[in-house]
N, C-alpha and C positions, 0 to 999 in steps of 0.2 A: 534453604531448605525447599521452596517450593520449585527452582531451576534444576535443582537435584531430581527430583520427583519427576518433573517432564520428561529428563533425559532418561530416566531409566524406565519410563513409562513409553518412549518412543522407541527404545532398545526392545522391550517387550513385544510390542506390536509389530517391529520389524524382523522377529524371529518367530512371531506365530506365523506371518506372510510368507517367510521362507517354506516354514512347514507346509503350509497350505499350500503352496507350489509344488511342494516334494510329493505330497500325496496325489494331487491333481496329474500331475506327470505319471506317477507309476500306477494310477488307477487308469490311465490310457493305455499305457504299456499292459497291463492284466487284460483288456478290451483286447488287444490285438493279437495277445500272447494265446488267449482262452478261444478267440474265433479263428485263428489257424491249427491250433495244434490241441483244442479240448480242454475242460477243466479239470483235469487231474494231474498233479504236479509231478507224478511218478513215471507218468509216461509222456509228459510234455516239459523238456529241460528248459524250455525258455520261461515258461510260468514257474518252474521251481528256481530260477535265477532272480526273476524279479520278484518274488515273492520272501528270497533271501535280503535283497534290498530293502525291501519295504520293511522288514525286522529292523534293519541296520540306522532308519531313519525314524522309529519308534512308532510306526503305522499302527493304529490298533488291528488286533485279531480280525475283529467283526467287522473293519472296512474293508479290509484285505478279502473276506469272505462274501462281502457284499459286491465287491467290483467283480469278483467271479460270477455269482449268481446275476448280476446284472449283463453281465457280457453275452450270458445264454439267453437275456429274453429278446422277442422280436423285434421290439419299438427301440431296442439300443443303437445308437449310433455306429455306424462304422466309420472307425478312423483308419487314416492312410498316412503313413510316414512319407514326409517330404523334405529334402535337404535343401536349403537355401544358401549360395554363395555369396560374397561381396566383399567389399573393402570399407573399414571404420577410415575416419580421418588420420593423417600421417601414414596413410599407406599399410595399416594393419590388416591381414586377413581375418575375417570371419566365415564361419561355417556355422549355420542355425538350422537344428533339428526341430521339425515340426510334427504333429500328429493332429491332422483335420478332418472334419467331418464336412468342410465346403473349401476347397482349394483356391476359387476364386477369390474368397473373403481373406484367407492368409496370404495369399501373395500379395492381395493390395495393402493387407496390413505392414506387412514386413516391409515392401517396399517403401511404405510412408516411413516408417521407423529409421530407414537407412536415410530417406532425404532430410528428415527433419533433425537426424543426428549429426549432420555432415559427411554422410557416407554415401554410398552408390552399391545399389543390388547388381549382381554380375549374373551371366548366363551359367549355365552347369559347366561344371569343369574349369572355371575361371578362376578360382583360387586353389579347388580340391588336391591339386598337384603339391600344393606347399605342405600337406599333410598325409600321414600315414593313420589308416584304419587298425588300430588294434583293440584287442580285448586285453583288460585291465582288472586284475583280480586284488584285492587286499584281504590279508589274513593275520590273525594274531600271530607273531612269531614265537610264542610261550609254547617250550616244549617241540620245536619245529627244528632238525638237522637241516639246517639249508644247503650243505653241502651234500647230503643225500638227497635232500629233495630235487635239487637241481637236476642231477643224474637221473632220477626218475621221470622229470618232466621234460627233458631234451625229445624225446621221441614223441609228445605231445605236442610239440612245435613252440617250446619256450624260446623268447626271443630275449628277454632281459629279466633280471630278479635283483629287488635292494629293496630299500625302506624309504619311506615318506617321514615327513615333518613331524608325524604323531607315531611315529615308531613301528607302523604296520609295515608287514612284509608285502612287497607290491609284485606282483608277477604279472608280465606282458608276453600277449601272444599275437599272431597275424590274425586279421579277422576270419580268415577260413580255417582256422585252428581252434575258434572260440570253443566249439562244441567238444573237440578231443578235449582240450585242457580242463573242461567242466567236468569230463568224465576222468580224467586222470586224476585230479584233486579228490573226487569222491571217491575213487577208488584206494587213495590213499589217507581215507578217513577225514579229510580236510573240507570243512563246513568255511566256505568265503565271509568274510563280512560284507563285502559287496562285490559284484561282477558286472561289468559295463563295458559296451563297446564305445571307445572315445576316438575322437580325433587328436591326434599329437603331432603337432608341428615339427617338420623337420629341421628347422633353423626358426631361429625367433629375433626378433626385431627388437632394437633397442631404442626407447625414445623417452623424452624429458619427463618427469613427473607432472608436469601441465600438460602434456600431450597425451599422458595414459589418463588424467582425469578425463579429458574429451572422449577417448575410446571406452572407457567405465561407463558414463553416462549412457552411450549409443545402447552398449551391452545391457544395462539396466534397463532401459527403454524396450529392448529386445524381451528380455525375460519377463518383463510382466505382463508380456501378452499371452493370453489364456492357450492359443495356439502352439506357443514356442514350448518346447522340451528342453534344452539345451544349447548354448551358445559355446563355440571353440574360438581361439584365437591363437596369433603367432606373436602376441606382444611379449617381450622379454622381461 
């Protein structure tokens, strides 16, 4: 019985850690969006998108409002978005998105994570060409005529439409078409469950389960860093 309790407790803490990391990531995104486009989501599409994402991970309303208020403060940190590129063990390419108020600290930490995880931090452009930067929108497919919607979204830059493993409708567009797609969905009365800019691998690399474990340990190490927002890979 004690062992079962310990396992449940471990899983519970892991879930809280993931949630805390998501809230921190979104808080930084809110900071960047507010400083760039103001605190009104009606006139700031980036902020509107991030607030939708915050709701999708059950971030409390008062915490969202607090993040917006804090971003307006004079003493609030100014975060810069920096993308790092490198290789994990076994030739797996990694893109590491960060939001930092101290780039010297962040690059040192990211390099250390790569080295300790058996990988190597590369220069800008070293692995980016292996990925495509896409806008990814997830929607509830109930009540949606996918054929009609596909025709509506072609002019907004639609590249792909399909479903994920959770049964959500997934829409992808090019990076430069992200704003047009967001506007087109809103004009069609659709509110995405989430809307993200993601790095999608052009091709994936198949490796063994044991090798994948090595890569996953490095990714986990990176994701635990306070400055790291998200990590993308081309592992199959």
